[in-house]
C-alpha positions as CSV (number, residue, x, y, z in Angstrom):
1,M,-26.3,18.0,3.2
2,R,-27.5,14.0,3.9
3,R,-26.7,13.4,0.2
4,F,-23.4,15.7,0.2
5,L,-22.8,13.2,3.1
6,R,-23.8,9.6,1.6
7,L,-22.0,10.8,-1.4
8,N,-18.0,11.3,1.1
9,A,-18.5,8.5,2.9
10,Y,-19.0,6.7,-0.7
11,V,-15.4,8.5,-1.7
12,F,-13.6,7.4,1.7
13,V,-14.6,3.7,0.7
14,L,-13.8,3.4,-2.3
15,L,-10.2,5.7,-2.3
16,F,-9.2,4.6,0.9
17,A,-10.8,2.0,3.3
18,L,-11.3,-0.7,-0.2
19,P,-7.1,-0.3,-0.8
20,L,-6.0,-0.7,2.5
21,G,-8.6,-3.8,3.0
22,A,-7.1,-5.3,-0.3
23,H,-3.4,-4.1,1.1
24,A,-4.6,-6.2,4.8
25,L,-5.6,-9.6,2.8
26,V,-2.0,-9.6,0.9
27,Q,-0.7,-8.5,3.6
28,W,-2.2,-11.3,6.0
29,H,-1.1,-14.0,3.3
30,G,2.5,-12.4,2.4
31,V,4.1,-11.5,5.8
32,D,5.2,-13.1,8.5
33,W,3.1,-11.1,11.6
34,T,4.9,-12.9,14.6
35,K,8.5,-12.1,14.1
36,N,9.1,-9.3,16.7
37,W,11.9,-6.5,17.0
38,R,14.4,-9.3,18.6
39,T,13.4,-12.3,15.8
40,A,13.2,-10.1,12.8
41,D,16.2,-9.9,10.6
42,W,18.1,-6.8,10.6
43,S,20.4,-8.0,8.7
44,S,22.0,-6.5,5.4
45,T,21.0,-7.5,2.2
46,G,24.6,-6.9,0.0
47,T,23.4,-4.5,-2.3
48,L,25.6,-2.6,-1.6
49,P,29.4,-3.0,-2.3
50,P,31.8,-2.8,-0.3
51,A,32.6,0.9,0.8
52,A,36.5,0.5,0.3
53,Q,36.2,-0.7,-2.7
54,S,34.0,1.6,-4.3
55,P,35.9,4.8,-3.8
56,P,32.9,7.6,-5.1
57,A,31.0,9.0,-3.2
58,L,27.5,7.5,-2.8
59,V,23.9,9.1,-1.4
60,R,20.7,6.7,-1.0
61,I,17.2,6.8,0.5
62,Y,16.2,4.0,1.2
63,A,12.1,2.2,2.4
64,A,11.5,-0.8,4.0
65,R,8.3,-1.7,5.0
66,V,7.8,-1.6,8.5
67,G,6.9,-4.5,10.9
68,H,3.7,-6.2,12.2
69,W,0.6,-5.1,11.4
70,R,1.9,-1.9,10.3
71,S,3.0,-3.2,7.5
72,I,-0.1,-2.9,5.6
73,F,0.1,0.9,5.9
74,A,3.4,2.4,6.7
75,V,7.1,2.1,5.3
76,H,9.6,3.3,7.7
77,S,12.9,5.5,5.5
78,W,16.4,6.3,6.3
79,I,19.0,8.2,4.9
80,V,22.7,6.8,3.4
81,F,25.6,8.5,2.5
82,K,29.7,8.3,1.6
83,E,32.3,10.2,1.4
84,R,34.5,10.6,-1.3
85,G,37.5,7.9,-1.1
86,A,35.7,7.0,2.6
87,D,35.9,3.4,4.0
88,A,32.2,3.3,5.9
89,Y,29.1,4.5,5.2
90,E,27.0,6.5,7.1
91,R,23.3,5.8,7.8
92,Y,21.0,8.1,9.7
93,D,17.4,6.7,10.9
94,V,14.7,8.3,13.7
95,V,12.9,5.7,15.7
96,G,10.9,6.2,18.5
97,W,12.8,3.1,21.0
98,S,14.5,4.9,23.9
99,G,16.9,7.6,23.8
100,A,17.7,10.2,20.8
101,P,15.0,9.9,18.0
102,I,18.4,10.6,15.7
103,R,20.4,7.1,15.2
104,H,23.5,6.9,13.3
105,N,24.5,4.0,12.0
106,M,22.5,2.2,14.0
107,R,22.1,-1.1,10.9
108,A,24.6,-2.3,8.3
109,P,23.2,0.7,5.4
110,D,21.6,-1.1,2.8
111,A,20.0,-3.6,5.8
112,R,16.3,-5.4,6.1
113,W,13.5,-3.6,8.6
114,Y,12.3,-5.7,10.7
115,G,12.7,-9.0,7.9
116,N,11.2,-6.6,4.9
117,E,13.8,-5.5,2.1
118,P,14.4,-2.2,1.3
119,D,13.9,-0.6,-2.0
120,V,16.3,2.4,-2.6
121,V,14.5,5.8,-3.2
122,F,16.7,7.4,-4.1
123,T,20.1,6.8,-4.9
124,A,23.3,9.5,-6.5
125,S,26.9,9.4,-7.0
126,G,30.3,10.7,-8.2
127,E,30.1,14.6,-8.1
128,E,26.0,15.1,-8.0
129,A,26.6,13.2,-4.2
130,E,29.6,15.4,-3.3
131,R,28.1,18.3,-4.0
132,L,24.6,17.0,-2.4
133,I,26.8,15.7,1.2
134,P,27.4,18.6,2.9
135,R,24.1,19.9,2.7
136,L,22.7,16.9,3.3
137,R,24.9,17.1,6.5
138,A,23.3,20.4,7.5
139,A,19.5,19.3,6.7
140,I,20.3,16.6,9.5
141,A,21.8,19.0,11.6
142,S,18.9,21.0,11.6
143,Y,16.0,18.8,12.2
144,P,14.3,20.3,15.0
145,Y,12.8,17.1,16.5
146,A,16.1,15.3,17.4
147,G,15.4,15.6,21.0
148,Y,13.9,13.2,23.8
149,G,10.5,12.7,23.6
150,D,9.9,14.4,20.8
151,Y,8.9,11.4,18.2
152,R,5.4,10.7,18.0
153,I,5.0,7.8,15.7
154,W,1.2,8.8,14.4
155,P,0.9,11.8,12.2
156,G,4.0,12.6,12.9
157,P,6.8,13.8,13.9
158,N,8.9,10.1,12.9
159,S,11.1,8.6,10.4
160,N,9.5,9.8,7.5
161,T,9.4,12.7,8.7
162,F,12.6,13.3,9.5
163,V,13.6,12.3,6.2
164,A,10.7,14.5,4.2
165,H,13.2,17.6,6.1
166,V,15.8,16.7,4.7
167,V,14.9,16.1,1.1
168,E,12.7,19.3,1.6
169,Q,16.0,21.2,2.5
170,V,18.0,20.1,0.0
171,P,15.3,20.1,-3.3
172,E,17.7,19.6,-5.9
173,M,17.3,15.8,-5.1
174,A,13.8,15.8,-7.0
175,V,12.6,13.0,-5.1
176,A,9.0,12.4,-3.5
177,L,9.1,9.4,-0.6
178,P,6.5,7.0,-1.1
179,S,2.9,7.8,-0.3
180,T,3.4,4.9,2.3
181,A,5.3,6.8,4.2
182,I,3.5,8.3,6.9
183,G,4.6,11.2,8.7
184,K,6.2,12.9,5.5
185,D,3.6,15.2,5.7
186,F,4.3,16.6,8.8
187,P,4.7,20.2,9.3
188,V,8.0,20.5,10.8
189,D,7.9,24.1,10.7
190,G,4.2,24.3,11.5
191,D,3.3,25.6,9.3
192,W,-0.1,24.4,7.4
193,V,0.2,26.2,3.9
194,G,3.9,26.0,2.0
195,L,5.8,24.4,-0.6
196,A,6.0,20.8,-1.1
197,P,9.7,19.5,-0.1
198,S,10.7,19.2,-4.0
199,R,9.7,22.6,-3.9
200,T,8.4,22.2,-7.4
201,G,4.2,22.7,-6.5
202,L,2.0,23.5,-3.2
203,R,1.1,21.2,-0.2
204,L,-1.4,22.1,2.4
205,T,-1.5,20.1,5.8
206,L,-4.2,20.2,8.7
207,D,-1.1,18.8,11.1
208,G,-0.1,15.9,9.5
209,Y,-4.0,14.5,9.7
210,A,-4.8,15.3,6.5
211,G,-3.9,17.9,3.1
212,L,-3.3,17.8,-0.2
213,T,-0.7,18.0,-2.3
214,L,0.4,20.0,-5.7
215,A,3.4,19.5,-7.3
216,W,5.4,18.0,-10.6
217,V,7.3,15.6,-8.5
218,E,5.3,14.3,-5.5
219,G,2.2,14.9,-7.9
220,I,-1.3,15.3,-6.5
221,E,-2.0,13.5,-3.5
222,L,-4.8,13.3,-1.1
223,N,-4.0,12.4,2.6
224,M,-6.7,11.7,4.9
225,F,-5.2,10.4,8.8
226,G,-1.9,9.4,7.2
227,A,-3.5,7.5,3.8
228,V,-2.2,9.0,0.9
229,V,-4.6,8.4,-2.5
230,G,-2.9,10.3,-5.6
231,I,-1.5,10.2,-8.7
232,D,2.0,10.7,-10.2
233,L,2.2,13.2,-12.9
234,R,6.3,13.1,-14.0
235,R,6.4,9.2,-14.2
236,P,2.6,8.3,-15.0
237,G,1.1,5.9,-12.4
238,I,-1.5,6.2,-9.1
239,K,-1.0,6.2,-5.9
240,L,-3.4,3.7,-3.5
241,P,-3.3,3.8,0.6
242,G,-0.9,0.8,1.5
243,F,0.1,-0.5,-1.8
244,G,1.9,3.0,-3.0
245,R,2.8,4.0,-6.1
246,I,2.0,1.8,-9.0
247,G,3.3,2.8,-12.3
248,I,1.3,3.4,-15.2
């Protein structure tokens, strides 16, 4: 028993503690943690063309590092789409600030988050996007944690829980959220065993605090207190706590 516990401790340090410590050092030297909500840069990155000048429909999922020391661990994700011929994009986030969690057009669609540049997690355009948008609207409307006080930063339901729920309702998107999207494994339906959001495998979760995902799209992911270590099977790579996916 003692040897078993010692082995588990070594595995935890090697797979979780060391990567998080290394990423903390990277963030410490490369990120300004002194910026607060008011002084951070929330401006558009200019990576999306003006909606009125781009007639085709568009769908995107973005993710960007969160603020302060939490950037060591996590990203914030959100959904953007535009109907064909529309003159404006629509953005949906979930936040824990005062008011209802779901926010519509809270920021520019491609804005920085706490000054951090967002990455594109998923994109679709044209006819593909047109098919997805009605289903995205329905999935957003069906999110069960949309009431006052429903938001919980850890282990969820939070912003990443919301986007994971939408992805699960529209599995043909075949997208995996970043492994650093803490909260994505919170079971919205309350079930500890079920299909992965992509519907290409299985997910076991202990109410978001720990779990295991085995799926073609998500790959192999071991979740411990929100930190994820894993292997990307579809696009060969590894997933490390703090760093996220590293392609091979």
